[in-house]
Kinemage of the C-alpha trace (Angstrom):
@kinemage 1
@onewidth
@group {chain A} dominant
@subgroup {mainchain}
@vectorlist {calphas} color= white
{ca met a 1} P -21.697 19.284 13.797
{ca ala a 2} L -19.540 16.161 13.787
{ca lys a 3} L -20.147 13.618 11.094
{ca ser a 4} L -20.253 9.943 11.921
{ca ala a 5} L -19.434 7.006 9.730
{ca tyr a 6} L -20.832 3.533 9.726
{ca leu a 7} L -18.299 0.718 9.617
{ca asp a 8} L -19.539 -2.545 8.237
{ca glu a 9} L -17.981 -5.951 8.861
{ca asn a 10} L -15.633 -5.603 5.879
{ca asp a 11} L -14.379 -2.268 7.206
{ca arg a 12} L -13.735 -3.801 10.617
{ca lys a 13} L -11.845 -6.714 9.036
{ca leu a 14} L -9.751 -4.309 6.986
{ca ile a 15} L -8.916 -2.247 10.066
{ca leu a 16} L -7.958 -5.376 12.011
{ca glu a 17} L -5.813 -6.693 9.148
{ca thr a 18} L -4.139 -3.302 8.795
{ca arg a 19} L -3.377 -3.186 12.515
{ca gln a 20} L -1.884 -6.691 12.365
{ca lys a 21} L 0.255 -5.782 9.358
{ca leu a 22} L 1.459 -2.628 11.099
{ca asp a 23} L 2.446 -4.714 14.123
{ca glu a 24} L 4.355 -7.098 11.843
{ca val a 25} L 6.135 -4.222 10.112
{ca thr a 26} L 7.003 -2.674 13.472
{ca asn a 27} L 8.523 -5.962 14.637
{ca leu a 28} L 10.482 -6.309 11.402
{ca met a 29} L 11.807 -2.770 11.769
{ca asp a 30} L 12.914 -3.519 15.335
{ca glu a 31} L 14.743 -6.627 14.112
{ca leu a 32} L 16.349 -4.678 11.284
{ca leu a 33} L 17.537 -1.955 13.645
{ca glu a 34} L 19.032 -4.572 15.975
{ca thr a 35} L 20.820 -6.168 13.024
{ca val a 36} L 22.207 -2.826 11.874
{ca glu a 37} L 23.334 -2.102 15.433
{ca ile a 38} L 25.181 -5.429 15.642
{ca leu a 39} L 26.753 -5.031 12.214
{ca gly a 40} L 27.922 -1.555 13.193
{ca asp a 41} L 29.600 -2.744 16.397
{ca pro a 42} L 33.166 -3.836 15.582
{ca glu a 43} L 33.651 -5.589 18.928
{ca met a 44} L 30.431 -7.568 18.536
{ca met a 45} L 31.343 -8.579 14.988
{ca lys a 46} L 34.806 -9.625 16.161
{ca asn a 47} L 33.233 -11.840 18.828
{ca ile a 48} L 30.793 -13.360 16.342
{ca asn a 49} L 33.584 -14.150 13.895
{ca glu a 50} L 35.718 -15.653 16.667
{ca gly a 51} L 32.769 -17.822 17.656
{ca lys a 52} L 32.390 -19.019 14.079
{ca glu a 53} L 36.091 -19.877 13.985
{ca asp a 54} L 35.753 -21.791 17.272
{ca ile a 55} L 32.902 -23.818 15.805
{ca lys a 56} L 34.869 -24.628 12.652
{ca ala a 57} L 37.912 -25.636 14.717
{ca gly a 58} L 35.843 -27.839 17.028
{ca arg a 59} L 36.573 -25.767 20.126
{ca val a 60} L 32.972 -25.893 21.321
{ca lys a 61} L 30.795 -28.405 23.143
{ca asp a 62} L 27.128 -29.037 22.637
{ca leu a 63} L 24.807 -28.202 25.506
{ca his a 64} L 24.039 -31.841 26.338
{ca thr a 65} L 27.738 -32.672 26.771
{ca leu a 66} L 28.377 -29.546 28.793
{ca leu a 67} L 25.487 -30.278 31.153
{ca lys a 68} L 26.710 -33.851 31.641
{ca glu a 69} L 30.177 -32.590 32.535
{ca glu a 70} L 28.751 -30.051 34.967
{ca ala a 71} L 26.654 -32.728 36.685
{ca thr a 72} L 29.676 -34.907 37.453
């Protein structure tokens, strides 16, 4: 015979909080895996570093300026 358990309001809150925390951890793990993937991709890292150099050297335009130029 199967046993049943009674869940009170505190149990339900704990289950809900646990589910929310698990969702948060899952999202963090996804972000971490994406970061590791990027860091492990030499071509991607090269492009990121080139972009940083472009910013430092002033070889970029902000979006507002770019949109103005495109409109004319």
